[in-house]
N, C-alpha and C positions, 0 to 999 in steps of 0.2 A: 099377599095382597101388594102388586104393586101400586104405588102411587108417584102422580107427576107433580113436579115443582110447579108454583102457580107462578104467575107473572110478576107478583112482588118478589119471590124468591129467585127467579132468571134476574132480575133488574138488579137485585142486591148482590148476584156473583157478578155480573160484568160490572158493576160500581167497584167491587173490590180488586177484578182484574185491570180495570183502568188507573185506580190508586197505586197498586204495586207498579205497573207498567210505567207510571208518573215517577216513582220513586225512583226507580232504577234509573230513568232518563237523567231526573234529578242529581243524583249522584255523580252519576258517570260526566254531567256537566262540568266537572270541578277537575277531571282530568283530561289531558290533553293530549289528543294523538300526533303523535310528533314525525316528521318526515325527513327528507334530508336537505331541508331549510335549516335545521335546528342545529347543524355543525357549525352555522355561520353566527347564528343569533345566540348561542346556549352562553356565552359570555356576558352577557346585558344582564342575567339574573343568576340566581342559587337555584338550580333545579334538584327535583328527587325522581330521578325515573326507572321504570320496570322495563327492563328489558325482557320481551318474552317470545315465544313462538306460540303459533295458533294451534298445533297440534298436542302440544305439553300440558300433561293433564294436571300438573303443579299450579302451572298458570293460571289454567282456569279456577283453580280453587283458590289462588291468591287473588283474582279479579273483584269479587265484591269486597274483599278486605282493603283492596286499594282504593277502590271506588270511595269506601269509607273515610281513608285515608286525606283524599283529595279533599271531600268536603268540610274534614276537621280542621285541616290546614287551613282553608279558606276561612271559615267560620271564626277563627281565633286571631285573623288578621295575618296570619305568617308570611313572611316575606319569600319563604320557599313556594316556587310552583312544582305542581306534582304532573308527571306525565308519564308515556309509556308508548314505546317503539316497538315494533313488530322487527325483530332481529334478524328473522329470515328474509323480509323484504330489504332491508338497511344494512346487509351484512359487512359492507366494509366500514359503516360506520360504528357498528358495534365492536369491530373488531379494533378499532381504534382506541376503543373504551375498554379493551381487554375481556371481553364478555367471552366467556368458554362456557358456559352453560345456563340452563332455565330452569326458572325464571332469576334474574341477576338483579339487584336493586343498586342502584350508586347514588350518591349525591354528589354533585357538580359544583363546584365554586370557584370561579374562575380558571385557572389552568390545571387545580385540582380535582382528583375523582377519587372518593373515598368509598371504598366496598361494604355495605351492609351484609353481616354473618350472623344477624340476632335471630331469635323466633320471629315468624312472619304472623305477628299480630297486630292490630292496630295501634294498642297503646306502646308497643317496642320501636316500632317503626318510626311513630312521630317522636318518639323521645330521641332515637338516633339522630332524625333531623333537626330538632333544635340543639342538641349538643354539637353537632358537626357544622352547623351553618352560622353558630356565634361565634365569640372571641376564642381563639386558641387557649389562651391563658384568662381567666375571668378574675378582675379583681374582687375583693371581699373589705369594702371601704370602712365598716362598721361592725360591732359585735353584735348588732340586731341581723345584719345581714349574714353574718356567720352562723348565726343560731337558726335562720331560715334555710340556709342551706344546709344544715346538718339533718333538719327535720324531713327535708325533701329528698334527699339523696342517702342510700345505705354506704356505699363507698364513695370517697372522695379524695383527692389530693390536693396538697396545699405547700406551695413555696413561701416560704418567710424570710424577708431578708432583702437587702437591696441588690446593687447588679454585682455580678460575680461568676467565676466559671463554671460554679454548681446550676445557677441560673441558666445559662447558655445550654446545660445539658438538658436541664428542666425541659427548657422548649423545646429542642430538638427530638425530646422523648413524646412529650404533648402532640406534637406534630403527626407522629407514628402512631400512638396510641388513643387517639382522641376518638375513635371510632368505638373504642370499650368504655370509656369513663370520663369523668370531669377533673379538668386541672384549674386550680384556682392558685392566686396569689393574695398575700397579707401581709401586714405588719405585724411587728411583736407584740403591739398596744392592743392589738384586735382580737389576738388569741387567747380561749376562754383560760380563766385563772388557774384551771387544774393542770395544763399543760406546762411541761418544766423541760426547757430545752440546757442543754449543757452547753451548745455551741451554736453560734451564728453564722452564715446562713444555714439553715434546714429544709428537708422536706420531710411531710408527715403523711400518713393516712390514715384518715379515719373511718372507723369501722366496727362493727359488734360492739357499740356504746363505750368506744375506748379510742385510743389512738397508737402508732406506733413510729418510732423515727429512724429514717435510714442512715445505716453506719455504713460508709462506705469501706470498710476494714471487714466487716463481719459479713455485710449483704453483697459487695462485689459492685458489678455494673449497676448502674441506675435504673438502665430500660428493663433489667434483666429483673431487678428487684420488683418496679413496678408491675409488672407484667406477673409477677408471681402473687402480689399483693391485693390487685384488683377485684379478687371475689371475697365475700365473706367467708368466713372460717368453717360454717357449717352450712350446707345448701340442699335443696332439695334436688337432687341428681335424675336428668334424662339422656337422651342419647346425644343432642345436640350439645349441653353443659359439657358431657363426658369429654367430647371433641375437644371443645376450646380449654378444656383442662389441660390435654395434651400439650399445650403450648407451656405452660408451667414449669414442666419437667419436674413436678411434685407425685408425690405417690398417692394413690385417692382410696381412702379408707371408707367402705360402703357398705351399711346395713341394709341389705334385701329383704324387704317386707311385704306384706299385703294390708295396705292401708285401711282396708275394708274389715279385716280381722281385728276385732278388739282383744283378742287374748293377752294374756301377760307375758308371754314370750315373745310377742312381735314389738309390743310396746316397751319391753324391757330391752330389748338390743339397740333400739332406737334412742331411747334416754341414756343408755350407757355410753353409745358414740358421742350424743351431743355433750355428755359431761366430760370426756376426755377430751372433744375439740376445745370447750371452753376453758376446763381446769389445766391443762396439760399444754396450752400454747406454745409457752417458753421453749418448752422442750421439744414441739414436733414441727412449730410452723415453717419451719424452713425445708420441710422435707414430706408433708402430709397435708393434704386435704381432706376435709370429713362432710359426711353426707349420707343421705338414704334414698334408696330408689324403690317406687311402688310398684311389685311385681318383679318375675325373673326371666318374661319373655326375651328383652332387649340385651340383658347381659350373658344368658344362654347362647344366645345367637353369636354374640363378641366372642366370647370364650369358647364356644364349640363344646360346649359342657352341659350337663345337666345340675344345677345347682338347687337343693331344697331351700324352701322358704319357710323359715326366716334363719339366715344366716348373714356371716358378715365376709365380705371379700377385699382385699385391697390389689388395686391393678394399678400396673407399670405402663403407662399409656407410651412412654417413648420406645419400648421395645416388645409391646403385646404379652408381657408376663403378668402372672397374677398368682396371689397365695390365697389359700384357704385355710381355712380353722383348722388347727391339729389339737384344739383342746376345748374345754367347756367353758364358756363365758358367764361368770356368775354375776361380775361386778366390773367398775371400772379398773380396778386393779389387774384382775384377768385380762382385760383389753391393753393396758398399757404393756404387760408381758408380752403379750404375742405381737405388738407393735415395734416393741425391742426387737425380739427374736428376728422380726422380719429385715430389721436395719441391719442385724450383725450377721444375717446368711443363715441363721438355724432352721430356718423355716426354708423347705423346698419349694422354689419358683418351679409352676409350670408354665406351660404355652412356648409363648417366645416369636422371633421373626426370622427362625430357622429356613433352610429350603424344604425340610420335610414339614414345618407347620405351614410353609406357603403351599405346598402341593395340597396339604390337609385343608386348608383353606378353601382353594380353589374346588376341590371335591365336595367339600359341605354346602358351598355358596350355590352349586350346580344343582346338589341335589335338594335344597332348600327353593330354588326355583321352581325345578320341577314340580315338586308335591304344592308348592302355593297354586301353581296354575293349574294342576288336575284340581285342587280343592275349591278353587273360586269356578273355574268354567272344565268339566269333565271332559265335553265334547271337544271343546278349543285345544286341549292338552293332548286328546287323540290324534286331532288333524295335524298339530304341529310336529309329534313326534312319530305318528303312525305314518304318514305320508312320505317323510324321508327316508324311513325303515322299508317301506315298500318298495321306492325307486331303488335303492341300495340292493334290496332282495333281486329285484328283476336284473339289475345290470351284474350280479355275480352269476345268476343262473346263464345269462346269455353268454357272459363270458367263459363258462364251463362248458356250455354245450359247443360253441365254436371252437372251443379248442380241440375236443373229442372229434368233430366231424374232420377236421384239417389234418389230425394226427392219422386217420382212416385213410383218406385221399392220398396223401403223402405216401404212406406205407404201400398202397395198391401201386401208387407209380413206379416206387423203387422194384418192387416184383417185377414189373412188365418192361423194364427197363436195362435188367439184367441180361446180359449175351452168355452164350454157351460157353460152359467153363474150357481152356485150352486142353488140347490133348498131349498127350505123353508121344515123344518121338518113337514111331515104329509101331503105335498101334491105329487100329480104323474105328470110326464111330461104330456104336453099337445101335440097333434100333431099337425101340421101346417095346418089349413084349406085350402084347394084350391080355395075357393071363397071367394070374397070378401076380400083378404090378399094385403093390401098396399105395403108390402115389400115382395120380392121376394126370394124365399129361396135360399142358398147358393149352386152351384153346388158342389157336393162331388170330390174328387180328384178320378183320374182314377184307380190308385192300389186299392183304398177303395171299388170302384163299383166292381172291379173283385174278391176281397175277397169276398163279399156277394152273386155273382153267383157262386163261389165255395162252 
């Protein structure tokens, strides 16, 4: 039996709809729509800008998050202004800022423009804005401030000492990598007592509840060392983070598991990877990054292979090679032996970036795209691929039939245009016999017959 909503219910629905619309309008009010005047006025403030395209699906997904960012930045009194610009309407301005895709998030401070490459979540975007909009090198004047920074940041770098060539290099690296991590400076008195320094000045990274000192002779270039050390030693890996790890030049050892599966096999592999990352850091930290990944969908697409969960795979993101287990892993010692075998080359590498692998990637991506289209919308798939095939079939049929008719006409023309064969000298032409002739006489053209009658 159908029931109709009463006046009270309808009023409540209208009230809810009104509240939702007001909430959307309220949050949008803290994000400015930018136009061509932004080019002249942008240097007056620090701007966090979303360059978007109206037709972009990812841009539409980001829009409510971006509105929340604008509201949060306004409520905490941040000096950073939040805006958005239609990059298709103001393409010349977008091109000046190096916008190549949508959405593109940039923080603009003076003449500098910093690209945001992190996860598109409210907290991560706001953290990026705070980090980049502030001082490049932040001083730590007291032990209390040092302890506060340690509690707040999982990874951060500190320069300890006075003016030196090392500090100049540190500042240069910070200007490049501030989009990823924090940079501080402190005096030796401020550093915690458990920190031991053999020489001054020094650059340290604090992470994983400990610290590591930069050694120019062992670690090489300062920029490369900071780029390698800006991650925790053990991570929960996803597609975006795996892409970022490619810049470190390290091999990535991943336990591929199902986090919803609480069986011993799944939890054991994760625990073994964590143990190796913690207890064998000094052995492998220059060459390896450790972590785990939930599910094998992304990794299967990346490797163009089917990995059985749970398992361990080692990725070389610099050349697309990967290594799979060649033994049973029962404990950390087994994992260490496998990692050493990868380093000394006794485990066979698969994949790579050869021409054959690139062709395989093209075919795999095309197949994956077609399958995903048919799975999400079978009718759309039939239209997209059936229509071109139908048109091509009609064209081929037309070309074939046109060639056949043309050949027949040309052949008939050649037969009619042939003249009488030349007679040998001294012979008279013979009249064709009407009886017993196997070859019918050719019909003379109509105009020739009329001339004969005349």
